[in-house]
C-alpha positions as CSV (number, residue, x, y, z in Angstrom):
1,M,5.6,2.5,1.5
2,Q,6.2,5.5,3.5
3,G,2.8,7.2,4.7
4,E,0.6,4.8,3.4
5,I,-2.8,3.3,4.4
6,G,-1.7,2.1,8.1
7,E,-2.3,3.7,6.9
8,I,-5.5,2.0,6.7
9,W,-4.7,-0.3,9.5
10,T,-1.5,0.3,11.6
11,V,-0.4,-2.2,13.6
12,V,2.8,-1.6,16.0
13,P,3.9,-3.7,19.1
14,P,3.2,-1.9,22.4
15,L,6.9,-1.1,23.0
16,Q,6.9,2.2,25.1
17,P,4.4,3.5,27.8
18,N,1.6,5.7,26.6
19,H,2.7,4.8,22.9
20,P,-0.3,6.0,20.8
21,K,-0.4,2.6,19.1
22,S,0.4,0.6,22.2
23,D,-3.3,-1.1,22.5
24,R,-3.6,-1.9,18.5
25,L,-3.8,-5.6,17.0
26,L,-0.3,-6.7,18.2
27,A,-1.0,-5.8,21.9
28,S,-3.9,-8.5,21.7
29,V,-1.6,-10.6,19.8
30,L,1.7,-11.0,21.6
31,V,0.8,-9.2,24.9
32,P,-2.6,-9.9,26.2
33,D,-4.1,-7.9,28.8
34,A,-7.6,-6.9,30.3
35,D,-8.3,-5.0,27.3
36,S,-7.4,-7.9,25.0
37,T,-10.3,-7.6,22.0
38,M,-10.4,-11.4,21.6
39,A,-10.9,-14.2,24.4
40,H,-8.4,-16.1,22.4
41,E,-4.8,-15.4,21.3
42,P,-2.7,-17.1,18.6
43,A,-0.3,-19.4,20.5
44,I,3.1,-19.6,19.7
45,D,5.1,-22.8,20.0
46,P,7.4,-22.3,23.2
47,G,10.1,-24.4,21.3
48,A,10.2,-22.1,18.5
49,A,12.8,-19.0,18.4
50,A,10.8,-16.4,20.0
51,V,10.5,-12.8,18.6
52,T,12.3,-10.4,21.5
53,A,11.5,-7.0,22.6
54,E,14.6,-5.9,20.8
55,Q,13.5,-7.0,17.7
56,L,10.0,-6.0,17.9
57,A,11.7,-2.3,18.4
58,A,13.8,-2.7,15.5
59,A,10.7,-3.4,13.5
60,D,8.8,-0.3,15.0
61,R,11.6,1.9,13.8
62,F,11.0,0.9,10.0
63,V,6.9,1.2,11.0
64,E,7.6,4.7,12.1
65,Q,9.6,5.6,8.9
66,E,6.3,4.7,7.2
67,D,3.9,6.7,9.5
68,G,6.4,9.0,11.3
69,A,7.4,9.2,14.9
70,A,4.6,9.6,17.0
71,N,4.3,11.8,20.2
72,R,3.9,9.6,23.3
73,L,1.4,12.1,25.4
74,G,-0.4,11.2,28.6
75,G,-2.9,12.7,31.0
76,G,-5.4,15.3,30.2
77,L,-3.2,16.4,26.9
78,R,-3.6,12.9,25.3
79,N,-7.5,12.9,26.1
80,V,-8.1,16.6,24.1
81,L,-5.7,15.2,21.2
82,T,-8.1,11.9,21.0
83,A,-11.2,14.1,21.3
84,A,-10.1,16.2,18.1
85,L,-9.2,13.1,16.2
86,V,-12.5,11.7,17.0
87,F,-14.0,15.0,16.0
88,T,-12.5,14.9,12.6
89,S,-13.6,11.4,12.0
90,L,-17.0,12.1,12.8
91,L,-17.1,15.2,10.5
92,H,-15.7,13.0,7.5
93,L,-18.4,10.7,8.3
94,Y,-21.0,13.4,8.1
95,A,-19.8,14.4,4.8
96,V,-21.2,10.8,3.5
97,V,-24.5,11.4,4.8
98,D,-25.0,15.1,3.7
99,V,-23.7,17.5,0.7
100,V,-20.6,19.4,1.8
101,S,-19.1,21.6,-1.2
102,A,-15.9,20.4,-2.3
103,P,-13.8,23.5,-1.4
104,L,-15.3,23.2,2.1
105,L,-14.4,19.5,2.3
106,R,-11.1,19.8,0.8
107,V,-9.8,23.0,2.4
108,G,-11.1,22.0,5.7
109,H,-9.6,18.3,5.4
110,V,-6.3,19.9,4.7
111,G,-6.6,22.4,7.7
112,L,-7.4,19.7,10.0
113,M,-4.9,17.2,9.2
114,L,-2.3,19.5,9.0
115,A,-3.2,20.8,12.4
116,L,-3.4,17.4,14.0
117,L,-0.4,16.0,12.3
118,F,1.8,18.9,13.8
119,L,0.3,17.8,17.3
120,T,0.8,14.2,16.8
121,L,4.2,14.1,14.9
122,P,7.0,16.0,16.5
123,V,9.7,17.8,14.8
124,A,12.3,15.2,15.8
125,A,12.0,12.1,17.8
126,R,13.6,13.5,20.8
127,F,10.8,15.8,21.2
128,R,8.1,13.1,21.1
129,D,7.2,13.3,24.8
130,R,5.4,16.7,24.7
131,I,4.0,19.0,22.0
132,M,6.5,21.9,21.8
133,P,5.4,25.7,21.3
134,W,6.3,25.6,17.6
135,D,3.8,22.7,17.3
136,W,1.0,24.8,18.8
137,L,2.0,27.6,16.5
138,L,2.1,25.6,13.2
139,A,-1.1,23.9,14.2
140,M,-3.0,27.4,14.7
141,A,-1.4,28.5,11.5
142,S,-3.0,25.7,9.8
143,F,-6.4,26.7,11.1
144,A,-5.9,30.3,10.1
145,V,-4.8,29.6,6.5
146,A,-8.1,27.0,5.9
147,G,-10.3,30.1,7.8
148,Y,-9.0,32.6,5.4
149,L,-9.5,30.5,2.1
150,L,-12.9,29.4,3.3
151,R,-14.2,33.1,4.3
152,D,-14.4,33.8,0.5
153,W,-13.4,30.8,-1.6
154,D,-14.9,32.2,-4.6
155,A,-13.6,35.4,-4.7
156,I,-10.3,34.2,-3.7
157,S,-10.4,31.5,-6.6
158,D,-11.3,34.1,-9.1
159,R,-8.3,36.1,-8.5
160,A,-6.0,33.1,-8.5
161,T,-4.1,34.2,-11.6
162,E,-3.4,37.7,-9.9
163,P,-3.3,37.2,-6.1
164,T,-3.3,40.0,-3.6
165,T,-0.4,40.6,-1.2
166,T,-2.6,38.7,1.7
167,D,-3.4,36.1,-0.6
168,L,0.2,35.5,-1.6
169,F,1.4,35.4,2.2
170,V,-1.4,33.1,3.0
171,G,-0.6,30.6,0.0
172,V,3.1,30.8,0.7
173,V,2.3,29.7,4.3
174,L,0.4,27.1,3.1
175,V,3.1,25.6,0.8
176,L,5.3,25.7,3.8
177,L,3.3,24.0,6.1
178,V,2.5,21.0,3.7
179,L,6.3,20.6,3.2
180,E,7.1,20.5,7.1
181,A,4.0,18.1,7.5
182,V,5.2,15.4,4.8
183,R,8.5,15.8,6.1
184,R,7.5,14.7,9.6
185,A,5.2,11.9,8.2
186,S,7.7,10.6,5.4
187,G,11.3,11.8,5.8
188,S,13.2,14.6,4.2
189,I,12.9,13.2,0.5
190,M,9.7,14.0,-0.6
191,P,9.8,17.7,0.4
192,L,13.2,17.9,-1.8
193,V,11.4,16.2,-4.6
194,V,8.5,18.8,-4.4
195,L,11.0,21.4,-4.4
196,T,12.7,20.3,-7.2
197,F,9.3,20.6,-9.3
198,V,8.7,23.7,-7.9
199,A,12.2,25.1,-9.1
200,Y,11.2,23.9,-12.7
201,A,8.2,26.1,-12.7
202,F,10.5,28.9,-12.1
203,A,13.6,27.9,-14.3
204,G,11.6,27.4,-17.4
205,P,13.1,29.9,-19.9
206,H,16.5,29.1,-18.7
207,L,16.5,25.2,-19.5
208,P,17.6,23.3,-22.6
209,P,15.3,22.2,-25.1
210,P,13.0,20.1,-24.8
211,W,12.6,20.9,-21.0
212,T,12.2,24.7,-21.8
213,H,8.9,26.6,-21.1
214,R,7.8,29.9,-20.2
215,G,8.3,30.1,-16.8
216,Y,6.1,31.5,-13.9
217,D,6.6,33.9,-11.4
218,L,5.8,33.2,-7.6
219,A,2.5,34.9,-7.8
220,R,1.2,32.8,-10.6
221,L,2.5,29.7,-8.8
222,V,1.2,30.1,-5.6
223,G,-2.2,31.2,-7.1
224,Q,-2.3,27.8,-9.0
225,L,-1.1,25.8,-6.0
226,A,-3.0,27.3,-3.1
227,M,-6.1,29.0,-4.6
228,T,-7.5,26.7,-7.4
229,M,-8.7,23.0,-7.4
230,E,-5.6,22.1,-9.5
231,G,-2.9,22.3,-6.8
232,I,-2.8,21.4,-3.1
233,F,-6.7,20.9,-3.0
234,G,-6.7,19.0,-6.3
235,S,-7.5,15.2,-6.9
236,P,-5.2,13.5,-4.4
237,V,-6.7,15.5,-1.3
238,D,-10.4,15.0,-2.6
239,V,-9.6,11.3,-2.7
240,C,-7.7,11.4,0.8
241,A,-10.9,13.2,2.0
242,T,-13.6,11.4,0.5
243,L,-12.4,7.7,0.6
244,I,-9.0,7.1,2.2
245,I,-10.1,8.2,5.4
246,L,-13.2,6.3,5.4
247,F,-11.4,3.2,4.7
248,T,-9.0,4.1,7.8
249,I,-11.7,4.4,9.9
250,Y,-13.4,1.1,8.7
251,G,-10.0,-0.6,9.3
252,A,-9.6,0.7,12.8
253,I,-13.2,-0.6,13.7
254,L,-11.9,-4.0,12.4
255,Q,-9.0,-3.9,14.3
256,R,-10.8,-2.9,17.6
257,S,-13.2,-5.5,17.0
258,G,-10.6,-8.4,17.2
259,A,-10.7,-9.0,13.2
260,G,-6.9,-8.9,13.1
261,T,-6.5,-11.6,15.7
262,F,-9.2,-14.0,14.1
263,F,-7.5,-13.5,10.6
264,I,-4.3,-14.7,11.6
265,D,-5.6,-17.8,13.6
266,F,-7.9,-18.6,10.8
267,A,-5.0,-18.8,8.5
268,L,-2.9,-20.8,10.8
269,S,-5.7,-23.3,11.4
270,V,-6.9,-23.8,7.8
271,M,-3.5,-24.8,6.7
272,G,-2.9,-28.0,9.0
273,K,0.3,-29.8,9.6
274,R,1.8,-31.1,6.2
275,P,5.2,-30.1,5.2
276,G,5.1,-26.1,4.0
277,A,2.0,-25.5,6.3
278,A,3.7,-22.7,8.1
279,G,4.7,-20.9,4.9
280,R,1.0,-21.5,3.3
281,A,-0.2,-19.9,6.7
282,V,1.8,-16.8,6.1
283,V,0.7,-16.4,2.6
284,L,-3.1,-16.7,3.5
285,G,-2.4,-14.8,6.7
286,S,-1.0,-11.9,4.8
287,F,-4.0,-11.8,2.3
288,L,-6.7,-11.9,4.7
289,L,-4.9,-9.3,7.2
290,G,-3.5,-7.0,4.3
291,G,-6.5,-7.1,1.9
292,P,-8.6,-4.7,4.2
293,S,-5.5,-2.8,5.2
294,G,-3.4,-2.0,2.4
295,S,-0.6,-1.4,4.2
296,G,2.6,-3.3,3.5
297,V,5.0,-3.0,6.5
298,A,2.2,-3.0,9.0
299,T,1.1,-6.5,7.7
300,T,4.5,-7.8,7.6
301,V,5.3,-6.6,11.0
302,T,2.3,-8.0,12.6
303,L,2.3,-11.4,10.8
304,G,6.1,-11.8,11.5
305,S,5.8,-11.4,14.8
306,V,3.7,-14.2,15.2
307,A,4.6,-16.4,12.3
308,Y,8.2,-15.9,12.5
309,P,8.9,-18.7,15.2
310,L,6.6,-21.2,13.0
311,L,8.8,-20.4,10.0
312,A,12.0,-20.8,11.9
313,R,10.5,-24.3,13.4
314,A,9.5,-25.4,9.8
315,G,13.5,-25.0,8.5
316,Y,13.3,-21.6,7.1
317,S,16.5,-19.4,7.5
318,R,16.3,-16.0,8.9
319,N,17.0,-14.3,5.5
320,A,14.2,-16.5,3.9
321,A,11.6,-16.3,6.5
322,G,11.9,-12.5,6.2
323,G,11.9,-12.6,2.5
324,L,8.4,-14.4,2.8
325,L,7.0,-12.1,5.3
326,A,8.0,-8.9,3.2
327,A,6.6,-10.8,0.0
328,G,3.2,-11.3,2.0
329,G,3.2,-7.6,2.9
330,L,3.8,-6.5,-0.6
331,G,0.5,-8.6,-1.4
332,A,-1.4,-6.5,1.1
333,I,-1.1,-3.3,-1.3
334,L,-2.0,-5.8,-4.5
335,S,-5.2,-7.1,-2.8
336,P,-8.9,-6.2,-3.1
337,P,-10.8,-4.5,-1.5
338,V,-8.3,-1.7,-0.5
339,L,-5.1,-2.0,-2.5
340,G,-3.5,1.0,-1.0
341,A,-4.4,4.7,-1.3
342,A,-3.2,4.7,-4.9
343,A,-6.0,2.5,-5.9
344,F,-8.5,5.2,-4.9
345,L,-6.6,7.7,-6.9
346,I,-6.7,5.2,-10.3
347,A,-10.4,5.6,-10.1
348,E,-10.2,9.3,-9.7
349,F,-7.7,9.9,-12.4
350,L,-9.5,7.4,-15.0
351,K,-13.1,8.6,-13.8
352,I,-14.1,5.2,-13.3
353,S,-15.8,3.7,-10.2
354,Y,-13.6,1.8,-7.4
355,L,-15.2,-1.2,-8.2
356,E,-13.8,-1.4,-11.6
357,V,-10.3,-0.7,-10.1
358,I,-10.9,-3.8,-7.8
359,R,-12.2,-5.8,-11.0
360,M,-9.2,-5.0,-12.6
361,A,-6.9,-6.2,-9.6
362,V,-8.5,-9.4,-9.4
363,I,-6.4,-11.7,-11.7
364,P,-3.1,-10.0,-11.1
365,T,-3.8,-10.4,-7.3
366,L,-4.6,-14.1,-7.6
367,L,-1.6,-14.6,-10.0
368,Y,0.7,-12.9,-7.3
369,Y,-0.7,-15.1,-4.5
370,L,-0.7,-18.4,-6.8
371,S,3.2,-17.8,-7.3
372,L,3.7,-17.5,-3.7
373,F,1.9,-20.7,-2.8
374,V,3.8,-22.6,-5.6
375,M,7.3,-21.1,-4.1
376,V,6.0,-22.2,-0.6
377,E,5.5,-25.6,-1.9
378,L,9.0,-25.6,-3.7
379,D,10.2,-24.5,-0.5
380,A,8.8,-27.4,1.4
381,R,10.9,-29.7,-1.0
382,R,13.8,-27.5,-1.3
383,I,14.9,-27.2,2.4
384,G,12.9,-30.1,3.7
385,T,10.6,-28.0,5.9
386,V,9.0,-30.5,8.6
387,E,5.5,-31.5,9.4
388,M,4.1,-29.4,12.0
389,Q,0.8,-29.0,13.6
390,L,0.2,-25.2,13.6
391,P,-0.7,-23.8,17.1
392,A,-4.1,-22.7,16.5
393,E,-7.7,-23.7,17.3
394,S,-9.5,-25.7,14.8
395,T,-11.1,-23.9,11.7
396,F,-14.6,-25.0,12.8
397,V,-14.4,-23.6,16.1
398,L,-12.9,-20.4,15.0
399,V,-15.5,-19.8,12.4
400,R,-18.3,-20.7,14.4
401,R,-17.1,-18.1,17.1
402,Y,-16.2,-15.3,14.9
403,W,-17.8,-15.9,11.4
404,F,-19.2,-12.5,11.5
405,H,-15.8,-10.7,10.9
406,F,-16.2,-11.7,7.3
407,L,-19.7,-10.0,6.7
408,S,-18.2,-6.2,6.5
409,L,-15.5,-7.2,4.0
410,I,-18.2,-9.1,1.9
411,A,-20.6,-6.3,2.4
412,I,-18.1,-3.6,1.0
413,I,-18.3,-5.7,-2.7
414,A,-21.8,-6.5,-2.4
415,F,-22.9,-2.9,-1.6
416,M,-20.9,-1.5,-4.6
417,L,-22.5,-4.3,-7.1
418,F,-25.9,-2.9,-5.8
419,G,-24.9,0.5,-7.1
420,F,-23.6,2.5,-3.9
421,S,-20.8,4.7,-4.1
422,P,-17.6,3.3,-2.6
423,M,-18.2,6.1,0.0
424,M,-21.9,4.7,0.9
425,A,-20.5,1.3,0.8
426,V,-17.8,1.5,3.2
427,F,-20.0,3.8,5.4
428,W,-22.4,0.8,5.7
429,A,-19.8,-1.6,6.0
430,M,-18.6,0.2,9.2
431,V,-22.3,0.2,10.4
432,L,-22.5,-3.6,9.8
433,A,-18.9,-4.2,11.6
434,V,-20.0,-2.3,14.6
435,G,-23.4,-3.9,14.9
436,S,-22.2,-7.4,14.5
437,S,-19.4,-7.1,16.8
438,F,-21.8,-7.2,19.5
439,L,-22.5,-10.7,18.7
440,R,-19.9,-11.6,21.2
441,R,-19.1,-10.0,24.5
442,D,-15.3,-10.0,23.6
443,T,-15.5,-8.4,20.4
444,A,-18.2,-5.9,21.2
445,L,-17.0,-2.3,20.3
446,L,-18.4,-0.7,23.6
447,P,-18.1,3.3,23.7
448,G,-14.5,3.1,24.8
449,K,-13.3,0.9,21.9
450,L,-15.4,2.6,19.6
451,V,-13.9,6.0,20.5
452,A,-10.5,4.7,20.3
453,A,-11.4,3.2,16.7
454,L,-12.5,6.6,15.6
455,A,-9.3,8.0,16.9
456,D,-7.3,5.6,15.2
457,G,-9.1,6.3,11.8
458,S,-8.0,9.7,11.8
459,R,-4.7,9.3,13.2
460,S,-3.8,6.9,10.5
461,V,-4.5,8.9,8.0
462,L,-2.5,12.1,8.9
463,G,0.6,10.9,6.7
464,V,-1.5,10.0,3.7
465,A,-3.0,13.5,3.9
466,A,0.2,15.4,4.0
467,T,1.7,13.3,1.0
468,C,-1.4,13.7,-1.0
469,A,-1.5,17.5,-0.2
470,A,2.4,17.6,-1.4
471,A,1.6,15.5,-4.4
472,G,-0.9,18.1,-5.1
473,I,1.6,20.9,-5.8
474,I,3.7,18.4,-8.1
475,V,0.4,17.9,-10.1
476,G,-0.1,21.6,-10.3
477,V,3.4,22.1,-11.6
478,V,2.9,19.6,-14.0
479,T,-0.5,20.8,-15.1
480,L,0.9,24.4,-15.4
481,T,4.1,23.6,-17.4
482,G,2.9,20.9,-19.5
483,L,5.8,18.7,-18.2
484,G,3.8,15.4,-18.8
485,L,3.8,15.9,-22.5
486,K,7.4,16.9,-22.6
487,F,8.5,13.9,-20.4
488,S,6.3,11.6,-22.6
489,G,7.5,12.5,-26.2
490,I,11.5,12.4,-24.6
491,V,10.7,8.9,-23.4
492,I,8.9,7.8,-26.8
493,D,12.0,9.3,-28.6
494,Y,14.4,7.4,-26.5
495,A,12.2,4.2,-27.2
496,E,12.0,4.9,-30.7
497,G,8.2,4.4,-30.8
498,S,8.8,0.8,-29.3
499,R,5.8,-0.1,-27.1
500,A,8.3,-2.6,-25.3
501,L,11.1,-0.4,-24.7
502,T,8.6,2.6,-23.7
503,A,7.1,0.1,-21.0
504,V,10.9,-0.8,-19.9
505,Y,11.6,2.9,-19.4
506,T,8.6,3.6,-17.8
507,A,9.0,0.9,-15.4
508,L,12.7,2.1,-14.6
509,I,11.3,5.6,-14.1
510,V,8.6,4.4,-11.8
511,W,10.9,2.1,-9.8
512,I,13.5,5.1,-9.2
513,V,10.9,7.6,-8.3
514,G,9.3,5.0,-5.9
515,L,13.0,4.6,-4.2
516,A,12.6,8.0,-2.8
517,V,8.9,8.7,-2.3
518,P,6.0,6.8,-0.9
519,V,3.9,4.8,-3.1
520,T,1.0,7.2,-3.2
521,A,3.4,10.0,-4.1
522,S,5.0,7.9,-6.7
523,Y,1.8,6.8,-8.6
524,I,0.8,10.5,-8.5
525,I,3.9,11.7,-10.0
526,C,4.7,9.2,-12.7
527,A,0.5,9.1,-13.5
528,V,0.9,12.9,-14.6
529,V,4.6,12.5,-15.9
530,A,4.9,8.8,-17.6
531,A,1.6,7.5,-18.2
532,P,1.0,9.6,-21.3
533,A,3.9,8.0,-23.1
534,L,2.6,4.6,-22.7
535,V,-1.0,5.5,-24.1
536,Q,1.0,7.4,-27.0
537,V,2.4,4.0,-27.9
538,G,-1.2,2.3,-28.0
539,V,-1.4,1.0,-24.4
540,P,-5.0,1.8,-23.1
541,E,-5.2,4.3,-20.5
542,F,-6.4,2.0,-17.8
543,A,-3.8,-0.5,-18.2
544,A,-1.2,2.2,-18.3
545,H,-2.3,3.4,-15.1
546,M,-2.4,-0.1,-13.5
547,F,1.0,-0.8,-14.8
548,I,2.6,2.5,-13.2
549,F,0.5,1.5,-10.0
550,Y,2.1,-2.1,-9.9
551,Y,5.6,-0.8,-10.2
552,A,5.0,2.1,-7.6
553,V,4.2,-0.7,-5.3
554,L,7.3,-2.8,-6.0
555,S,9.2,0.0,-4.5
556,E,8.2,-1.3,-1.3
557,V,10.8,-4.3,-1.5
558,S,13.4,-2.2,-3.3
559,P,16.4,-0.8,-1.6
560,P,17.3,1.6,-0.2
561,T,14.1,2.3,0.9
562,A,12.6,-1.3,1.2
563,L,11.0,-1.1,4.3
564,S,9.2,-4.3,4.5
565,P,12.3,-6.6,3.9
566,F,14.0,-4.4,6.4
567,A,11.4,-4.7,8.9
568,A,11.2,-8.3,8.3
569,A,14.9,-8.7,8.8
570,A,14.4,-6.8,12.1
571,I,12.2,-9.1,13.3
572,T,13.9,-12.4,12.1
573,G,17.5,-11.3,13.0
574,G,18.5,-11.7,9.2
575,D,20.6,-9.5,7.1
576,P,18.5,-6.8,5.5
577,Y,19.8,-6.7,2.3
578,R,20.1,-10.6,1.8
579,T,16.2,-10.5,3.2
580,T,15.7,-8.1,0.5
581,L,17.2,-10.4,-2.1
582,H,15.2,-13.3,-0.9
583,S,11.9,-11.0,-1.3
584,W,12.9,-10.3,-4.7
585,K,13.0,-13.8,-5.4
586,Y,9.3,-14.5,-3.9
587,T,7.9,-11.2,-5.7
588,L,9.5,-11.8,-8.9
589,P,6.1,-12.7,-10.7
590,A,5.1,-9.4,-9.6
591,F,7.7,-7.5,-11.6
592,V,6.7,-9.4,-14.6
593,T,2.7,-9.2,-14.5
594,P,2.3,-5.7,-15.2
595,F,4.2,-6.0,-18.5
596,M,1.6,-8.9,-19.4
597,F,-1.1,-6.3,-19.9
598,V,0.8,-3.7,-21.5
599,L,3.2,-5.6,-24.2
600,A,0.4,-7.1,-26.5
601,P,-2.9,-5.7,-27.0
602,D,-4.5,-9.1,-25.8
603,G,-2.9,-8.6,-22.5
604,V,-5.5,-6.6,-21.1
605,G,-7.6,-9.7,-20.7
606,L,-5.7,-10.0,-17.3
607,L,-7.6,-6.8,-16.4
608,L,-10.8,-8.5,-17.2
609,A,-11.0,-6.2,-20.5
610,G,-12.4,-7.6,-23.7
611,N,-14.0,-10.7,-24.9
612,A,-14.4,-13.7,-22.6
613,T,-12.5,-16.0,-24.9
614,N,-9.5,-13.6,-24.7
615,I,-9.6,-13.3,-21.2
616,V,-9.6,-16.9,-20.5
617,V,-6.7,-17.7,-22.8
618,V,-4.4,-14.7,-21.6
619,T,-4.9,-15.9,-17.9
620,V,-4.3,-19.7,-18.8
621,T,-1.0,-18.7,-20.4
622,A,-0.3,-16.0,-17.7
623,I,-0.9,-18.9,-15.0
624,L,1.7,-21.2,-17.0
625,G,4.1,-18.3,-17.1
626,I,3.8,-17.7,-13.4
627,L,4.4,-21.4,-12.6
628,A,7.6,-21.5,-14.8
629,L,9.0,-18.2,-13.3
630,A,8.4,-19.4,-9.7
631,A,10.0,-22.8,-10.3
632,G,12.9,-21.0,-12.1
633,A,13.1,-18.6,-9.4
634,Q,13.2,-21.3,-6.7
635,G,15.5,-23.5,-8.7
636,W,13.7,-26.6,-7.8
637,L,11.0,-28.9,-9.0
638,R,11.5,-32.7,-7.9
639,E,14.9,-31.9,-7.1
640,R,17.2,-29.1,-8.0
641,L,17.3,-27.8,-11.2
642,T,20.3,-27.5,-13.5
643,L,21.4,-24.1,-14.9
644,P,20.1,-25.1,-18.5
645,E,16.6,-26.3,-16.8
646,R,16.5,-22.9,-14.8
647,V,17.0,-20.6,-17.6
648,A,14.9,-22.6,-20.0
649,L,12.0,-22.3,-17.5
650,I,12.7,-18.6,-16.9
651,V,12.7,-17.9,-20.6
652,A,9.4,-20.0,-20.8
653,G,7.8,-18.0,-18.2
654,L,8.8,-14.4,-19.7
655,L,7.5,-15.7,-23.3
656,L,4.3,-16.8,-21.9
657,A,3.9,-13.2,-20.1
658,Y,4.0,-11.7,-23.7
659,S,0.3,-12.1,-24.8
660,A,0.9,-13.3,-28.5
661,R,0.2,-16.6,-30.0
662,W,3.6,-17.4,-31.2
663,T,5.2,-16.5,-27.7
664,D,2.8,-18.5,-26.0
665,G,3.4,-21.6,-28.4
666,V,7.1,-21.0,-28.0
667,G,6.9,-20.4,-24.2
668,L,4.6,-23.6,-23.7
669,A,6.7,-26.0,-25.8
670,L,9.9,-24.7,-24.0
671,G,8.5,-25.1,-20.6
672,V,7.0,-28.6,-21.2
673,L,10.6,-29.8,-22.6
674,A,12.3,-28.4,-19.8
675,V,9.9,-30.1,-17.3
676,A,9.9,-33.3,-18.9
677,W,13.9,-33.6,-19.3
678,H,13.7,-32.7,-15.5
679,W,11.4,-35.5,-14.4
680,H,13.3,-37.8,-17.1
681,R,16.8,-36.9,-15.2
682,T,15.3,-37.3,-11.9
683,R,13.2,-40.4,-12.0
684,K,13.7,-42.9,-9.6
685,P,15.1,-46.3,-11.0
686,A,12.8,-49.4,-10.7
687,S,14.0,-51.7,-7.6
């Protein structure tokens, strides 16, 4: 997931002097110093396989693929850039408590983000030790473009269909700045995707049916993209400027107060010493650490650096340990309260509250973590994990000292339940997090830490802002050309009107798009191009968007851009592709769950829609299906499953995933027969 929220909470080991992320969470986890944010540190058993600096450096490279290769600056220049980042955070916080017009907020946000990105992310990694002259030029151009558009936005937007020569020049410069920014943030593939859509807008009359359209010249296209709220300054940038950046600031505040270290220690202490405790600690830790962050790679790297030695001691192979860590990282993007940047866009596209999106994600999230816990328990039997005392303080001691780290997480949901907007909810959660940090000296957000948190908040959103601006170009082209309806018609024709085939084709499209671009961009592209196809075959709009969101997220564990498994393999020393295969095994239920709420009308109960009876029925059958799939994927229950038993359980799980009465009955019967036969076959003879 390139360029996502860590997007909300990026955590990278301190590998290089003056690395801009060098004093983040992993510094307090692995390399404590005088600035450590907590008095205690997660202890790593010295008898376990240690994570080396070389492994951390390799993992850091995958995080850089997600966030871009940041400059390593020092001295006065670093202080000036920090001040600019803090100023940007304060401006966005001001927009929460006072009314700021949409053009001012969106255009100003894009101008600031582009300028800061050019000064923070170098044109190439070899230039990362200094800001080059062209970086200053691009930053000044970003300010100049934003200033020109804001000077008289109303007049400029009125003449968007017939821009002046100056308007056209400024618009072209803006598009080029966005393309360069997203290239620096997430690589060259995303700009190529954007340019493909732009080429489609130009080439309309020359394309074969059904792709043909009237075609647009440069002036009309640039007017749409740069001078209206339908292109670069459209919904993705609006969501980034009003919600995503606030959650990044909130995540940075949590991190600087030591909440990340507490969540890891809490997970380790809760799981005790039974066989399988190390695996369960990874699952719980990924939920606690990733839920407030929404960043898969960052969660994988942070947790893996601490937990891999424990998994190694418990008996996990390098590849299996990496697969479990990557699966836990994927859960970070699926878990409330953040769910990654795309979740905010779901609320914007559907015109519903963010609380509604969180509500829809509750049961699928629980199903995902249930499957992980079941697989970890089966791991304990399959590979014979050893009983061990996890190296952490007692749960009672940890909670007594640092209980207040849970307050702001609970407060976000509570504020929204009481009617606060998501912006106000996260704003007051920040205030609560800052205030409660002073309950202990080692967590207090004194001025130095608070300034660092505000700077981290803006720095972490730079890549997301570039992605949202680039995705706005795609949305503008799709809106202008009507591509979404054309594409939906093509998919439906191929599927011959079948809901199941339409869902399969849509999943493949989202998956393929997700291999090339970040999760946020993948969701935006497919939401405007592919979602209408699902809606036209009878899938409720909210279920169609959640389906696309989940398959966009699954690109996180799919090669060739499987950043989470590759980062986990760098930490464990395993083979990246074998680690990816293990991560597929652990995340198999996540590939099935989205079909549960689109294949049959009753399936929307998994999104807490419909009557209570249906919600209970489909949830129970989904749980049984997930359990069957987990056992089939692991190939183990009491002992190793035979091939027929394994196939029977997987088929039973798939049948239970289809929310219809006859499939539930057949799936349940098949699953019971498979389990009963396995128990009969493996029962111990009486002595």
